[in-house]
C-alpha positions as CSV (number, residue, x, y, z in Angstrom):
1,M,-17.6,-10.3,13.9
2,S,-18.1,-12.3,10.5
3,N,-16.5,-11.2,7.3
4,R,-20.0,-10.5,5.9
5,S,-20.7,-8.2,8.9
6,R,-17.5,-6.3,8.4
7,F,-18.2,-5.9,4.7
8,A,-21.6,-4.6,5.5
9,I,-20.2,-1.9,7.8
10,R,-17.5,-0.9,5.3
11,L,-20.1,-0.6,2.5
12,A,-22.4,1.5,4.6
13,V,-19.6,3.8,5.7
14,T,-18.4,4.0,2.0
15,L,-21.8,4.9,0.7
16,G,-22.4,7.3,3.6
17,L,-19.1,9.2,2.9
18,L,-19.7,9.2,-0.8
19,G,-23.3,10.6,-0.4
20,L,-21.9,13.3,1.9
21,V,-19.3,14.3,-0.6
22,F,-21.7,14.5,-3.5
23,Y,-24.3,16.3,-1.3
24,R,-21.8,19.1,-0.9
25,I,-20.9,19.6,-4.5
26,D,-22.7,21.0,-7.6
27,A,-23.3,18.0,-9.7
28,G,-23.4,19.9,-12.9
29,E,-20.3,21.6,-12.2
30,F,-18.6,18.3,-11.2
31,V,-19.7,16.6,-14.5
32,K,-18.4,19.7,-16.4
33,V,-14.9,19.4,-14.7
34,V,-14.6,15.8,-15.3
35,A,-15.7,16.1,-18.9
36,S,-12.9,18.7,-19.5
37,A,-10.1,16.4,-18.3
38,S,-7.3,15.8,-20.9
39,I,-7.4,12.2,-22.0
40,V,-3.7,12.6,-23.1
41,L,-2.6,13.6,-19.7
42,L,-4.5,10.8,-18.0
43,L,-3.0,8.2,-20.4
44,G,0.5,9.6,-19.5
45,A,-0.4,9.2,-15.9
46,A,-1.4,5.5,-16.5
47,L,2.0,4.9,-18.1
48,I,3.6,6.4,-15.0
49,Q,1.6,4.0,-12.9
50,T,2.5,1.1,-15.0
51,G,6.2,1.9,-14.6
52,S,5.5,2.1,-10.8
53,I,4.2,-1.4,-10.8
54,F,7.3,-2.7,-12.5
55,L,9.4,-0.9,-9.8
56,S,7.2,-2.5,-7.1
57,A,8.2,-5.8,-8.5
58,L,11.9,-4.9,-8.3
59,R,11.5,-3.9,-4.6
60,W,9.8,-7.1,-3.8
61,R,12.6,-9.1,-5.4
62,V,15.2,-7.3,-3.2
63,I,13.2,-8.4,-0.2
64,L,12.6,-11.8,-1.5
65,K,16.4,-12.5,-1.8
66,N,16.7,-12.0,2.1
67,F,14.3,-14.9,2.5
68,D,16.3,-17.1,0.1
69,V,13.5,-16.9,-2.4
70,Q,15.0,-16.8,-6.0
71,I,12.7,-15.9,-8.9
72,D,13.3,-14.2,-12.2
73,Y,12.1,-10.7,-12.6
74,D,9.6,-11.4,-15.5
75,P,7.2,-13.8,-13.6
76,L,7.6,-11.7,-10.5
77,A,6.3,-8.6,-12.4
78,R,3.3,-10.5,-13.8
79,I,2.4,-11.6,-10.2
80,T,2.8,-7.9,-9.1
81,F,0.4,-6.8,-11.8
82,I,-2.1,-9.4,-10.7
83,G,-1.8,-8.3,-7.1
84,F,-2.4,-4.7,-8.1
85,F,-5.5,-5.7,-10.1
86,F,-6.9,-7.4,-7.1
87,N,-6.1,-4.5,-4.7
88,L,-8.4,-2.3,-6.9
89,F,-11.3,-4.5,-7.0
90,L,-11.4,-6.5,-3.8
91,P,-13.2,-5.0,-0.8
92,S,-9.9,-4.7,1.1
93,G,-7.0,-2.6,-0.2
94,I,-4.6,-5.5,0.7
95,G,-6.5,-8.4,-0.8
96,G,-4.0,-8.4,-3.7
97,D,-1.2,-9.2,-1.2
98,F,-2.8,-12.5,-0.5
99,F,-3.0,-13.4,-4.2
100,R,0.6,-12.3,-4.9
101,A,1.8,-14.4,-1.9
102,Y,-0.3,-17.4,-3.1
103,Y,0.9,-17.4,-6.8
104,L,4.6,-16.8,-5.7
105,G,4.4,-19.6,-3.2
106,Q,3.0,-21.9,-5.9
107,R,5.6,-20.9,-8.4
108,V,8.8,-21.2,-6.1
109,G,7.6,-24.0,-3.8
110,R,7.4,-22.0,-0.6
111,G,4.8,-21.7,2.1
112,M,2.3,-18.9,2.4
113,S,3.8,-17.8,5.6
114,T,7.1,-16.8,4.1
115,T,5.7,-15.3,0.9
116,L,3.0,-13.3,2.6
117,T,5.6,-12.1,5.2
118,T,7.7,-10.5,2.3
119,T,4.6,-8.5,1.2
120,V,4.3,-7.3,4.7
121,L,7.9,-6.0,4.6
122,E,7.3,-4.5,1.2
123,R,4.2,-2.6,2.6
124,S,6.3,-1.4,5.4
125,A,8.9,-0.1,3.0
126,G,6.2,1.8,1.2
127,L,4.9,3.2,4.4
128,C,8.4,4.4,5.3
129,A,8.7,6.1,2.0
130,L,5.3,7.8,2.4
131,L,6.4,9.2,5.7
132,I,9.7,10.5,4.3
133,I,8.2,12.2,1.3
134,G,5.4,13.8,3.5
135,L,7.8,14.9,6.2
136,A,10.3,16.5,3.8
137,A,7.5,18.2,1.8
138,S,5.6,19.5,4.9
139,A,8.9,20.9,6.2
140,I,9.4,22.9,3.1
141,T,5.7,23.9,2.6
142,P,4.0,25.3,5.7
143,L,0.6,23.8,5.2
144,E,-2.0,23.7,8.0
145,V,-5.4,22.0,8.6
146,G,-7.5,23.5,11.4
147,G,-4.6,25.4,12.8
148,V,-2.3,22.3,13.0
149,R,0.7,22.3,10.8
150,L,1.0,19.1,8.8
151,L,4.8,18.8,9.6
152,L,3.7,18.0,13.2
153,V,1.2,15.4,11.9
154,F,4.0,13.6,9.9
155,L,6.5,13.8,12.9
156,I,3.9,12.2,15.1
157,V,3.1,9.4,12.7
158,L,6.8,8.8,11.9
159,S,7.5,8.6,15.7
160,L,4.7,6.1,16.1
161,F,5.9,4.0,13.1
162,I,9.5,3.9,14.6
163,L,8.1,3.1,18.1
164,G,5.8,0.2,16.7
165,N,8.7,-1.3,15.0
166,V,10.9,-1.2,18.0
167,L,8.2,-2.6,20.3
168,L,7.2,-5.3,17.9
169,F,10.7,-6.6,17.1
170,H,13.0,-5.7,20.1
171,P,14.2,-9.0,21.6
172,W,12.4,-8.3,25.0
173,T,9.0,-7.4,23.6
174,H,9.3,-10.1,21.0
175,R,9.7,-12.7,23.7
176,L,6.8,-11.3,25.7
177,L,4.5,-11.3,22.6
178,T,5.4,-14.8,21.6
179,R,4.7,-16.1,25.2
180,L,1.3,-14.2,25.0
181,F,0.5,-15.7,21.6
182,S,1.4,-19.2,22.9
183,R,-0.8,-18.8,26.1
184,W,-3.6,-17.6,23.8
185,K,-3.0,-20.5,21.5
186,R,-2.3,-18.1,18.5
187,E,0.7,-20.0,17.2
188,G,-0.1,-18.7,13.7
189,L,0.4,-15.2,14.7
190,E,3.5,-16.2,16.7
191,E,5.0,-17.9,13.6
192,K,4.2,-14.9,11.3
193,M,5.8,-12.4,13.7
194,D,8.9,-14.6,14.0
195,L,9.1,-14.6,10.2
196,V,8.8,-10.9,9.9
197,A,11.4,-10.4,12.7
198,Q,13.7,-12.8,11.0
199,G,13.3,-11.2,7.7
200,L,14.1,-7.7,9.3
201,R,17.2,-9.0,11.0
202,Q,18.4,-10.3,7.7
203,L,17.7,-7.0,6.1
204,R,19.6,-5.2,8.7
205,R,22.6,-7.4,8.0
206,N,22.4,-6.3,4.4
207,P,22.3,-2.4,4.4
208,A,22.5,-2.1,0.6
209,A,19.2,-4.1,0.3
210,V,17.6,-1.8,2.9
211,L,18.7,1.3,1.1
212,Q,17.7,-0.2,-2.2
213,S,14.2,-1.1,-0.9
214,V,13.6,2.3,0.5
215,A,14.9,4.1,-2.4
216,V,12.7,2.2,-4.8
217,S,9.8,2.8,-2.4
218,I,10.5,6.5,-2.5
219,V,10.3,6.6,-6.3
220,V,7.1,4.5,-6.4
221,Q,5.5,6.8,-3.8
222,F,6.7,9.9,-5.6
223,F,5.1,8.5,-8.9
224,A,1.9,8.2,-6.9
225,V,2.0,11.9,-6.1
226,V,2.9,12.8,-9.6
227,I,-0.1,10.9,-11.0
228,A,-2.4,13.0,-8.7
229,W,-0.6,16.1,-9.9
230,V,-1.0,15.3,-13.6
231,A,-4.7,14.4,-13.0
232,A,-5.1,17.9,-11.6
233,H,-3.3,19.5,-14.5
234,S,-5.7,17.5,-16.8
235,I,-8.6,19.6,-15.5
236,G,-6.7,22.8,-15.4
237,L,-5.7,23.0,-11.8
238,Q,-2.1,24.5,-11.6
239,A,-1.4,23.7,-7.9
240,P,2.3,23.3,-7.2
241,L,3.9,19.9,-6.8
242,P,5.1,20.5,-3.2
243,V,1.4,20.8,-2.2
244,F,0.7,17.4,-3.7
245,L,3.9,16.0,-2.0
246,T,2.3,17.0,1.3
247,F,-1.4,16.1,0.8
248,I,-1.1,12.9,-1.2
249,P,1.1,11.0,1.4
250,L,-1.2,12.1,4.1
251,I,-4.3,10.8,2.2
252,N,-2.6,7.5,1.3
253,L,-1.7,7.0,4.9
254,T,-5.2,7.7,6.1
255,I,-7.0,5.4,3.6
256,M,-4.8,2.6,4.9
257,I,-7.3,2.5,7.8
258,P,-9.8,-0.2,6.8
259,I,-13.1,1.7,7.3
260,T,-14.3,1.9,3.8
261,I,-14.1,-0.2,0.6
262,N,-10.7,0.4,-1.0
263,G,-10.6,3.9,0.5
264,L,-13.6,5.1,-1.6
265,G,-15.6,8.0,0.1
266,L,-12.9,8.5,2.7
267,R,-10.4,9.4,0.0
268,E,-12.7,11.8,-1.7
269,S,-13.5,13.5,1.7
270,L,-9.9,14.0,2.5
271,Y,-9.2,15.5,-1.1
272,A,-12.0,17.9,-0.4
273,L,-10.9,18.8,3.2
274,L,-7.1,19.2,2.4
275,F,-7.4,21.1,-1.0
276,Q,-9.9,23.5,0.5
277,Q,-6.9,24.8,2.5
278,I,-5.4,26.2,-0.7
279,G,-8.8,27.4,-2.1
280,V,-9.6,24.7,-4.4
281,A,-13.4,23.9,-4.9
282,N,-14.9,20.6,-3.9
283,E,-15.9,19.9,-7.4
284,M,-12.3,20.2,-8.5
285,S,-10.7,18.2,-5.6
286,V,-13.3,15.2,-5.9
287,S,-12.7,15.2,-9.6
288,I,-8.9,14.8,-9.0
289,S,-9.6,12.0,-6.6
290,L,-11.8,10.1,-8.9
291,L,-9.7,10.8,-12.0
292,T,-6.6,9.5,-10.1
293,F,-8.5,6.3,-9.2
294,G,-9.5,6.0,-12.8
295,V,-5.7,6.2,-13.8
296,F,-5.2,3.2,-11.4
297,L,-7.9,1.3,-13.0
298,M,-6.4,1.7,-16.4
299,A,-3.0,0.6,-15.2
300,G,-4.6,-2.3,-13.3
301,L,-6.5,-3.7,-16.3
302,P,-3.5,-5.7,-17.6
303,G,-3.4,-7.5,-14.4
304,A,-6.9,-8.9,-15.3
305,V,-5.4,-10.4,-18.5
306,L,-2.3,-11.8,-16.7
307,Y,-4.5,-13.3,-14.1
308,H,-6.5,-15.4,-16.6
309,L,-3.3,-16.4,-18.4
310,Y,-1.5,-17.2,-15.1
311,K,-4.4,-19.1,-13.7
312,R,-4.6,-21.3,-16.9
313,D,-0.8,-22.1,-16.6
314,M,-0.6,-22.8,-12.8
315,P,0.0,-26.4,-11.7
316,T,-3.2,-28.0,-10.2
317,E,-1.4,-29.8,-7.4
318,E,-0.9,-27.9,-4.2
319,W,2.5,-27.7,-2.6
320,T,2.5,-29.0,0.9
321,G,6.1,-29.0,1.9
322,T,7.8,-27.1,4.7
323,A,10.0,-24.2,3.5
324,P,13.5,-23.6,5.1
325,M,12.5,-20.2,6.3
326,E,9.5,-21.6,8.3
327,S,11.8,-24.2,9.7
328,K,14.3,-21.7,10.8
329,A,11.5,-19.5,12.3
330,S,10.3,-22.5,14.4
331,E,13.9,-23.1,15.6
332,S,14.3,-19.3,16.4
333,R,11.0,-19.3,18.3
334,Q,12.0,-22.4,20.4
335,E,15.4,-20.7,21.3
336,M,13.5,-17.6,22.5
337,R,11.4,-19.6,24.8
338,E,14.3,-21.3,26.3
C-alpha cells in the first residue's frame, strides 16, 4: 500500500471519528464551554509543556551517551523542539523523530541508523513511564470501563511490553529474526534491530543511565497528565488528579496506534468514553481534549522558529561516512551468524 493510500485511510478514519464525536455533543454547549476556558491556566499549562520538552532533551542526551554520541545540551534542546513541532503537524505522530535523527546526524557526523535508533529507545523509555504511572494510579483508583477494571488493562499491556522486549532482544530470538531478515533480504531492518539491541545492552551495563532515563520519562509523562488536569480546571471541571493519572496514560497509549492523523478523532472519542465513567458530559471531555492539544500547539510554536533558523545554519553537504556504532553493529551481526 502506498503512502498516499495510507494517508487517505487515516484521513477518512480521522474525519469519521471527529464527525461521530461532534454529532453526539451539543455544539452550542461545546462552544460555551471552550469560550469559558481560563487563558491564564492554559498559558501555565503551555509553560509546563515547554519544561517537559527541555526534560525530553535531557533524556535523549543520556541515551546518546551510550552510543558514544557527544553533543552539548543547548543544540540538542533546539533539535528536540523542532522534532516536537513536526510531531504536531505531520500526519504521523512520530514524523518528528525522523527530523530529530536527521538534524542530529548532520550536526555530529553520525549515520541515520544510529541517531534514529536513539529516538526509538527514547520512545521506549516514555512508553515504560506511561505504563508505570497508569499502573500505579489504577491500583490506587479503582476505575472501570464496561465492567473491566483499568488496573487489569495496564497489567496486560505492561506484560506484553516486557514480553515483546524479551522476544525481540533475547539472544536466541534475536539470532532467529536476523536470519529471517537476511533470508527476506531485509538487511536494513536487521541492522536497525542490531543497533537497538546493542544500545540496550550498553544501557543495561549502565544502571544509572537506565534509572535516569526512566525517572526523567516519568516526570515528562506526569507533566502530560498535569497539562490535561489544568486544561480541565480551566473550564471548571474539578476532577481529582488520580483520575487523570489513570485515564491520560491509557489515552496516550491508545493513540500510538497509527489509525488517525496525530490521534485526532481517536483521542476525543477516548476522552468522551473514559470521562463518562465519572459522569463528565461529552461537551466537557471533548473540550479538555482539544484544549490540551491547543496547549501542545502553543508549546510547539517555538519549534517552527527554531526550524527556520536551524535550516539556515545547517551545512549543505551531506555526511556520508560510516559511524563507529554502525560498524560495531555489523561486526556483532556477523558474530551472531557464525
